[in-house]
C-alpha positions as CSV (number, residue, x, y, z in Angstrom):
1,M,-35.3,1.6,36.3
2,T,-32.3,2.6,34.1
3,F,-30.1,5.5,34.8
4,G,-28.7,7.4,31.8
5,W,-25.7,9.0,33.2
6,R,-23.8,8.0,30.0
7,E,-26.3,10.1,28.1
8,W,-25.7,13.2,30.6
9,T,-24.4,16.7,28.6
10,R,-21.8,18.7,30.2
11,G,-24.4,21.0,32.0
12,Q,-26.3,17.7,33.5
13,W,-23.0,16.4,35.1
14,L,-22.5,19.9,36.3
15,L,-25.7,19.9,37.8
16,R,-25.5,16.7,39.3
17,V,-22.2,17.4,40.9
18,V,-24.0,20.2,42.6
19,M,-26.5,17.9,43.8
20,L,-24.2,15.6,45.3
21,L,-21.9,18.4,46.9
22,G,-24.7,20.6,48.2
23,P,-25.9,18.3,51.3
24,L,-22.3,17.1,51.9
25,V,-21.5,21.1,52.2
26,A,-24.2,21.9,54.3
27,L,-23.6,19.1,56.6
28,G,-19.9,19.8,56.9
29,A,-20.9,23.6,57.7
30,R,-21.3,22.5,61.0
31,W,-17.6,21.5,61.5
32,P,-15.6,22.2,63.7
33,S,-18.1,23.4,66.5
34,D,-20.2,20.2,65.9
35,P,-18.7,17.6,63.5
36,S,-21.1,15.0,61.9
37,P,-20.5,11.4,63.0
38,V,-19.0,9.3,59.9
39,W,-22.2,7.3,59.5
40,L,-24.4,10.4,59.1
41,V,-22.0,11.8,56.5
42,L,-22.0,8.2,54.7
43,L,-25.7,8.2,54.6
44,T,-25.7,11.7,53.2
45,L,-23.4,10.7,50.6
46,V,-25.2,7.9,49.4
47,L,-28.8,9.4,49.4
48,S,-27.1,12.7,47.5
49,A,-25.7,10.1,44.7
50,A,-29.2,8.6,44.6
51,W,-30.7,12.0,44.3
52,A,-28.0,13.0,41.6
53,M,-29.1,10.2,39.6
54,A,-32.9,10.7,39.8
55,P,-33.4,14.5,40.5
56,E,-37.2,14.2,40.6
57,S,-37.1,11.6,43.1
58,V,-38.4,11.8,46.7
59,V,-34.7,11.0,47.7
60,G,-33.8,14.8,47.4
61,A,-36.6,15.7,50.3
62,V,-35.2,13.0,52.3
63,V,-31.7,14.0,52.1
64,L,-32.4,17.8,52.6
65,A,-34.5,16.8,55.8
66,L,-31.8,14.6,56.9
67,V,-29.3,17.4,56.7
68,A,-31.7,19.9,58.5
69,F,-32.4,17.2,61.3
70,A,-28.7,17.0,61.8
71,W,-28.4,20.7,62.3
72,V,-31.4,20.8,64.6
73,A,-30.4,17.7,66.6
74,G,-26.9,18.6,66.9
75,S,-27.5,22.5,68.0
76,N,-26.6,23.0,71.7
77,G,-28.3,26.5,71.1
78,D,-25.9,28.4,69.2
79,L,-26.0,29.7,66.0
80,P,-22.9,29.1,64.0
81,G,-22.3,31.1,61.0
82,G,-22.0,28.2,59.1
83,A,-25.8,28.0,59.2
84,V,-26.0,30.4,56.2
85,L,-23.3,28.4,54.2
86,A,-25.5,25.3,54.8
87,A,-28.8,27.1,53.8
88,V,-27.0,28.3,50.8
89,A,-25.7,24.9,49.9
90,M,-29.0,23.1,50.4
91,L,-30.7,25.8,48.1
92,A,-28.1,25.4,45.5
93,A,-28.7,21.5,45.3
94,H,-32.4,21.8,45.4
95,L,-32.2,24.5,42.4
96,A,-29.7,22.0,40.7
97,A,-32.1,19.2,40.9
98,I,-35.1,21.6,39.7
99,V,-33.1,22.3,36.6
100,A,-31.8,18.8,36.0
101,S,-35.4,17.3,36.1
102,Y,-36.5,19.4,33.2
103,G,-36.5,17.1,30.2
104,P,-34.5,13.8,29.5
105,D,-31.2,13.2,30.6
106,A,-29.6,13.9,27.1
107,L,-31.2,17.4,26.7
108,P,-28.9,20.1,27.0
109,V,-29.0,22.4,29.7
110,S,-30.9,25.6,28.7
111,A,-28.9,28.6,29.9
112,S,-32.0,30.5,29.9
113,V,-33.4,28.2,32.7
114,V,-30.3,28.4,34.5
115,R,-30.1,32.2,34.4
116,L,-34.0,32.0,35.5
117,W,-33.3,29.9,38.8
118,L,-30.0,31.4,39.4
119,W,-31.7,34.9,39.9
120,R,-34.5,33.1,41.9
121,G,-32.1,31.3,43.9
122,L,-30.0,34.5,44.4
123,G,-32.8,36.1,45.8
124,V,-33.6,33.5,48.6
125,A,-30.3,33.2,49.3
126,L,-29.6,36.7,50.2
127,V,-32.2,36.3,52.7
128,A,-30.5,33.7,54.6
129,P,-28.1,36.2,56.2
130,L,-31.0,38.3,57.4
131,V,-32.7,35.2,59.0
132,W,-29.8,34.3,60.7
133,S,-29.0,38.0,61.9
134,A,-32.7,38.0,63.0
135,A,-32.5,34.7,64.9
136,L,-29.3,35.7,66.5
137,A,-30.8,39.2,67.8
138,V,-34.1,37.4,69.1
139,R,-31.9,34.5,70.7
140,E,-32.0,36.4,74.0
141,V,-35.2,38.0,74.3
142,P,-37.3,36.5,77.3
143,G,-40.3,34.8,76.1
144,S,-38.8,34.4,72.6
145,D,-41.5,31.8,72.0
146,T,-44.0,34.6,71.2
147,V,-41.2,36.2,69.0
148,W,-40.9,32.9,67.0
149,L,-44.7,32.6,66.7
150,L,-44.6,36.1,65.0
151,G,-41.9,35.2,62.9
152,M,-43.6,32.2,61.4
153,A,-46.9,34.6,61.0
154,V,-44.5,36.9,59.0
155,A,-43.0,33.9,57.2
156,L,-46.4,32.5,56.3
157,S,-47.7,35.5,55.2
158,V,-44.4,36.7,53.0
159,T,-45.1,33.1,51.4
160,I,-48.8,33.6,50.4
161,V,-48.2,36.9,49.0
162,A,-45.2,35.9,47.1
163,A,-47.7,32.5,45.8
164,A,-50.5,35.0,44.9
165,A,-48.0,37.7,42.9
166,T,-46.1,35.1,41.0
167,Q,-49.5,33.4,40.1
168,S,-51.0,36.6,39.2
169,A,-47.7,37.5,37.3
170,R,-48.1,34.6,34.6
171,P,-49.5,35.4,31.1
172,A,-52.6,34.3,30.1
173,E,-52.8,31.2,28.1
174,D,-55.2,31.2,24.9
175,S,-57.9,28.9,25.0
């Protein structure tokens, strides 16, 4: 497998930098309350670099899952405001990978595609502070297991409705 980093356009370079920095920023958002060990930062750096070289690879899912696991495993039950920054950084890296994976490395990045994904990402990013606020609000509720189950049911319902709405909103193709 050869990597065409020499063929990357300026837009491709920018997308790959976002992919490289997104997981690192998300991991760093735990600091200073819960700093990450050096080995975890280095592993995240290596995986992020591999993902930036091959945005369509499974390495992206692995590095984002690693960062999410670091947040969960390092959590002592508090919900720092850095969680919102981490969510947005991980989302930005994911969206950059989506756009970077459209076509060959030498293909210039389409401004209309970037705008499309920026608007979609903004819609998702705006939900992160709301979810964080809701988590803070229900953290002290007794019997919060039920609250979390209801929250998961609502999230699943919203996902299904959104998927159905986007599928029905697509224009019909001529056969």
